[in-house]
C-alpha positions in Angstrom: 5.0 18.5 -14.1 5.3 15.9 -16.8 7.9 14.0 -14.8 5.7 14.0 -11.7 3.0 12.2 -13.7 5.6 9.9 -15.3 7.2 9.0 -11.9 3.8 8.3 -10.2 2.7 6.2 -13.1 5.9 4.2 -12.9 5.4 3.8 -9.2 1.9 2.5 -9.8 3.1 0.0 -12.4 5.6 -1.3 -9.9 3.4 -1.4 -6.8 0.1 -2.8 -8.2 1.5 -6.2 -9.4 3.5 -6.4 -6.2 0.3 -6.1 -4.1 -1.5 -8.5 -6.3 1.2 -11.1 -5.9 1.4 -10.5 -2.1 -2.4 -10.9 -1.7 -2.5 -14.1 -3.7 0.7 -15.7 -2.4 -1.2 -18.8 -1.4 -2.1 -19.5 -5.0 1.5 -19.4 -6.0 2.5 -21.7 -3.1 -0.4 -24.1 -3.7 0.1 -24.6 -7.4 3.9 -24.6 -7.0 4.6 -22.1 -9.7 8.3 -22.0 -10.4 10.4 -18.9 -11.3 8.0 -16.5 -9.5 9.2 -14.5 -6.6 7.2 -14.9 -3.4 6.3 -11.6 -1.8 5.3 -11.4 1.9 4.0 -8.2 3.4 3.6 -7.4 7.1 0.4 -5.5 7.9 2.2 -2.2 8.2 4.0 -2.8 4.9 0.7 -3.6 3.1 -1.0 -0.5 4.5 1.9 1.7 3.5 2.0 0.2 0.0 -1.8 0.8 -0.4 -1.3 4.4 0.8 1.5 4.9 -1.7 -0.7 3.7 -4.5 -3.4 6.1 -3.4 -1.0 9.0 -3.2 0.4 8.2 -6.6 -3.1 8.1 -8.1 -3.9 11.4 -6.5 -0.9 13.1 -7.8 -1.4 11.7 -11.3 -5.0 12.9 -11.4 -4.3 16.3 -9.8 -1.4 17.2 -12.0 -2.7 15.9 -15.4 
């Protein structure tokens, strides 16, 4: 069960900054920040990423 918590925590640490960067992509384009990957999500991609974060949080809290 430890690895379920560890894997879901790892998934959260990868998905949360990705969503943050995708939601504020206009800031990175407007300020012309260099060496930063620009992430674009379609609507279905954004919804599935938010669902994955919710499921990872649920597994983490339920198992630990």
